[in-house]
C-alpha positions in Angstrom: -2.5 -2.9 13.0 -1.8 0.2 11.1 1.3 1.3 9.2 2.8 4.1 7.3 5.4 3.6 4.7 7.0 6.3 2.7 10.2 7.1 1.9 12.1 7.5 5.0 11.3 3.7 5.5 10.7 2.3 2.2 13.1 -0.4 2.5 10.6 -2.1 5.3 7.5 -2.2 2.4 8.2 -5.6 1.8 8.4 -7.0 5.3 5.0 -4.9 5.7 3.4 -6.8 2.6 4.9 -10.4 3.3 3.5 -9.9 7.2 -0.3 -8.9 5.5 -0.1 -12.0 3.5 1.1 -14.3 6.2 -1.9 -13.0 8.2 -4.4 -13.5 5.8 -2.8 -17.1 5.1 -3.2 -17.9 8.8 -7.1 -17.2 8.7 -6.8 -14.8 11.6 -8.0 -11.6 10.1 -8.2 -10.2 6.9 -5.6 -7.5 5.6 -6.1 -4.3 3.3 -3.1 -2.6 2.0 -4.0 0.6 0.4 -1.0 1.6 -1.7 -0.1 5.8 -2.7 2.2 5.3 -5.7 2.7 8.8 -5.7 1.7 11.9 -7.6 1.4 12.6 -11.4 0.2 14.7 -14.1 -1.2 11.7 -15.8 -4.9 13.3 -16.6 -3.8 16.8 -16.5 -5.7 18.4 -19.6 -8.5 15.5 -19.5 -12.1 16.0 -19.4 -14.2 14.6 -16.9 -17.4 13.3 -17.5 
């Protein structure tokens, strides 16, 4: 099962997370929730080692 939530359906995010948790707790299968919070300039100007 795959879902894609973005600004157009962000109101469904809680429902999707609750469904993933329910599936895991039932023992049917595991779930992976990959979340992209958004782009920032947090590391701008930092030096990569």
